[in-house]
N, C-alpha and C positions, 0 to 999 in steps of 0.2 A: 588853109581853111581856119576860120576863127574857132576859138575854144567853145563858144556858145553853140555854133552849128554842129561841131563835133559831138558835143554833149547830147544834143537832140538825136543825132543819128545813131547813138549807142542804145537807144530805147526801143521798145516794141510799139508797133502800130497795127491797128486793124483798119482795113479799107473795104467796107461793104459797098457794092455797086448795084444800082437799081435795076439792072437788066437792060435789054435792048442794045443799041449801038453803044460800045464802050467809048467814053470820051477820050479824045486824043491826048489829054493831059495825064491820064492814069498811068500809062507805061513809064514815062519820064519820072512822074512823081514817086512811083515805087522805087525806082533806082536811086533817086536822090535821098529817100528816107533811109536807105541802107548805108549811105556814106561810101559806097564802093563803085568804082568805075566798071568793075566786072563782077556783078553780083551772081551767086549761084541761085537758080530758079528751079523749084519743083512745081509743075502743073498737075493737079489731081483732077482728072476729067472723068465724065461718064463713060467715054470710050476714046479710042485713039484718034479718030477723026476730029472729035471736038477738041482734043488736046493740041492737035496740029493747027487748028483754026485759031485757038487762043494764042499759041506761040507766034503765029504770023502777025496777029493783030497787035500784040502787046510787047514782044520781045525780039523783033527783028529790025535792024541787025542785033544779034544777041548780046555782044559785049562780053558776057560770061557764059558759063555752062547753063543750058536749059534742058531739064529732064522732064519727061512726060510719064505719068503713071495713071492707072485706072483705079476706080473704086474697088474692083475686084482684087487687084493686087494689094490694096490696102487691107482689105478684109482678110487676106491670106498672110498678112504680116511678111510680105515680101522682103527679104533681107537687103536687097539692093535699094529698095525704096526707103527703108528705115535708115540705111547708112546715109542717103542723101538728105533725109529730113533732119539728121543730127546737126548738119552745118549749113543748111540752105539759108540764104539771106531772105528770100521771098518764097512764100507758099501761096499758090493761087488755087482756090477752089472753084471749079466750073459750075455751070447752071444745070438745069434739068429738074429733078424731083427732090426737094429737100428732105422728104421723109426717107427716100431710099439712100440719100447721101448720109444722113445721120445713122441710119440702120447699119450701113456697111462700115462706117467709121467708129461708131460707139464700141467701147470695151475692147479696143485694139491697142497694140503697142504704138501705133501711129498717132492715135488720139492722146495717149499718155505722153508721148514725146512732144506733140504740138502744144499741150497745156504747160509743159515744163519750159519749152523754148520761149514762151511768152515772158518768163521772168529773166531771160538771158539776153534778149534783143533779137527780134525778128519782125518782118512785115508779113502779116496774113491778110490776103485779100480774097474776095469772093464776089462773083456776080450772080444775080437772080437767086436761085436756090442756095447757092454758096454764101450769099449775104444773110439770108433768113436763118441759116443753120448756126450762125455765130452766137446767137443769143441763147439764154437758158430756156425761155418760154418761146416757143416757135409757132407761128401762124401757119396752118396747113390747109385750111379751107374756109368757105364762107366769104361773101363779098357783098358790096353795095351797102346802102343804108339799112336795108332790111336785116342785116346781121345784128343791128341794135335791138331788134324785136324778138330775136330767136334764141338768145343766150348762147352758151358755149358748151361743147362736149369734148371729152378727151379722145385722142386719136384712136384709142382702142374700141370706141364705140362708133366710129365713123362709117363702118360698113352697114350699120342699121339705118342709116339716113336714106330716105327716099330721094334720089337725085332728080326726080320729076317734079318735086314740090319746091316752090319758090316763095319766100327767100329761104336760104339755107343757114343753119347754125354755124357759129365760128368753131372750126376744128382746131384743137390746141394740142401741140406735141412738145416733146422735150428736145432741146437743141444741144449744142456742143458746149455751151456755157463759157465761151471765150470771153464774153462780156455779159456778166451775169445779170445786171440790172437794167439792160437795154433790150427791148423787143424790137426786132428789125423786120420791116416788110418792104417788098419791092414791087416794081411795076405799079407804083402806089396810085398815082393819078390816072394813068393809062388804063388800069383795070379796076377802078372804082373800089379801092380797098380801105378808104377812110373809115368806113363803118366798123370793120373788124378790128382795126387798130384801136379806135376809140373804145370799143367794148373791152379789149384786153387790158389797156391801161386803167380802165375803171375797175375791172374785175380784180386786178392785182395791185390796186392803189396802196393797200396796207404794206406791200413790199417795196414801195417807193420806186416803182419802175418808171422808165422813160420810154416812150414810144418813138421810133425813128422810121418814117415812111420816105422811101427814096423813090423818086420818079425815074423813068428810063433816061439813059444817058446822063446819070447823076451819081456822084460817088461821095462818100464821107471819109475823111482821114481822121481816125481817133487815136489820140495819145493814150495808150493803155494804162499808163501809170497815173497821169494827171487827169484822165477822164474828161478831156476837152476835144472837140472836133471841129473840123474845117470842111466846107462843102466845096466840091469841084464839079465841073460839068456844065451841061446846057440846060438843065431843068432845075427843079427846086426840091429841097428836103423839107418834110414836116416833122416837127418835134412836138409830141403830145404828152401832156401830164394831166392826171385827175387829182383833184383835192381829196384828202382824207376825210372821212365821215365817221360819225360816232356809232354807226351800225352798218352792217353789210347788206346791200340791196341787190347785189348781182344775182342772187339765186331766187329772187322774188319772181313769181310768174308774170308774164306780160312783158311790155317794153322795159328796157333798161332805165334805171334811175342813176344818174351821175351828177355830181356837184363840182363846180369850179373846173370844168374841163378847159385846159389851156392849150392853145394851138399857136405855134410859131413856125412861119414859113421863111426859109432861108435859101438865098441864091448863092451862086459861086462867090467865094471870098469871105462870106460871112461864117460864123461859127456858133458853137453852143458849148457852154461849160456844164457837162453832165453832172459833176459832183455838186456844184452850187445851184443848179437848176436855173440858169439864166443864159440868154442869148449873148453872143459877143459881136460887137461891130468889127469891121475890117481892121481898125487900128488895134483892137484888143487880141486879135488872132495873128498878129505880126510874126510872132516867133514860129508859129505853125506854118505860116506861109513861107518863111525863110527855109524851114527844113523841107518843105514839100516842093517848092520850085527851084531850090538851089541858089536863091539870091538872099538878100536881106529885106525884101519886101519894100513898102512905102517908108520913107525916112521918118524916124522919130525925132520929136522935138523936145528940148529940155525946157526948164521954166523960163529961160530967157528967149525962147523962140529960135535957139540955134539948132542946127541939124546935128543929130547924134550919128556918127559915121557907122556904128555897129550896133546890132540888136543885142541887148543884154537880156539873158533869160534868168528869171528869178524863180527859184523853187519855193512855192508857197503851200506845201503840203505837210509841214511839220505841225504836230499837235502841240499847241501851246496852252490854251485854256480848256480844261476838261470841265463839262457841266456838273460832274458828280464827284470825281476824285480830285485830291489835292497831291501834287507832287512837285518838289523843288528841284530845279535843274541847276547843275554846277558847271564845272569846267568841261571843256571838250576832251573827249577820251576816244581811244582807238578800240575796236572790237572786230571780231571776224564773223562773217556769215558765209557758211559753205566754203570756207578757206579764203574768201575774199575780204580784204581789209576795208573796213568802213569807219566812219567817225559818228559820234553822237554826243549827247550831253549827259554827264553823270547824274543819275537820279531819275531821268525820264524813263518811262516804260520802254522795254526793249522793242515792243511792237511799234511804238511811236518813232523810234530811231530807224527801223526798217522801213516804215511807211514813208518817212522823209527821204529815204534813199531810193524810193520807187519800187520797193519790194513789197508785193501785196499778197502773195501766196505764202501762207505760213505753215501749212501742213496739208496732208492729203487724207480724205475720209477713209474710214475703216474697210468698207467692202468694195465700193466702186472707184476708190482712189480719186474722187473729185477734189478740185483745189478748194481750200478753205482759207479765210482771212478774218479781218475784224468783223465782229458781229455785236456782242453786247458791249465790249470795251470796258467792262467793270468787274471782270473776274468771275462771272456767274456761269458762263458757258465753257465749252471746250474747244472752240473754233480756232483759238490762237495758241493751242499747246504746241511747244517746240522742244527740241533737245537743247539744253543749256549746259555747257561744261560737262557733257556726258550724261546728264540726268534728263530723263523723258518726262513729258506731261507737265512742263512749266508753263503756267499762264502768263504769256509774255505781255499781255495788256496791263498787268499790274506789277510785274517783276522789274525792279529798278535796274537800269544799266550800270555796269561797273567796267573799269579798265580792264582790257584783256579777255573779256568774255568770249566764249566760242559757242556760236549760235548755229543750229542746223534745222532744216525742216524735218518734221516728224511724219513718218509713214504709218497711217493707222494708229493703233494703240501705243506704238513705240515699245521699247524695251523696258518692261515693268521692273526688271531687276537692277537696271542701271542706277547707279548713285546710292544703292542700298548697302 
């Protein structure tokens, strides 16, 4: 196996699936992404029968260990389930009701472990409800173009909606935040859900969200660190964005006002760069194709038109030119993160070196232990605070990297007495 492919398979991937018949390519793709011939799989299903159905469809012959658990076991912090979750190569979230799925998973040790595993290397897939639950903002109700006329309501107010009245408002819930800036909807074209996703990306445009609508029998492979995705399956994926505007119009009465709504339709083999907000042609998604299908994809050509025999993957996520701050980078130095040896450039912000290494979770919030990462990147907020050389609350987005630094994630407020 080439170094390039091995590098890709040590990363984390999300694979939301739009429901309906799961594409034949999904099972082999999940296995290829792990880099293991015998991956350990944990299926989290609504009930045992659904778990067995998913096992037969996706993981037979199994190759590795395939365990099935139910949402009720997750809610009860079942020890055997938690033990498997610690080393599973693939975690698959079944369909059903995304509200119930999130209710049973939220604030459990399983959710905490799932979020942590994203920074270590894991494939997390989910179909239908399991796909929508991956985002921070989760669509729970409302459909058709009429959703653009009715506005949105929080999930807590959904019981007050008269179900006999049409059209219905968009019901907005809180998901698992595995991919915080992407709103995922499923059964997208089959169940006429364009309107509600268009409303959500317009309502939350100041948060620079991206809407991902997956049709049935369609999946997306998302590289969690690079924020790039590849489409698989028989249908299409829609990627929606709304332009920012100088004032909020989403709470105005009457039909929604939205400016610069962008719609991208992608079939199998095409991709989208979520971080840069641009679609990718098949040639641009070559390395994701290689990691997913287990080959090197279409041949690459050099400037002379000669075929390059192997895909070369280049990491392009180092922060070089900062729009506000000035920092001078020097020689390459070694430092450690959670005991793992990494390299960066002397003088660049610690968080920039971590970001370049694919590490995006810098700390966990005080009360709910939600993952936190880059936010302001100019030293004004607390989202990047970490423990550095034993000292808590170091703002790593402005702290220069030095040789031999010991960097750790910070849990909540950290140890306020450390380093004093």
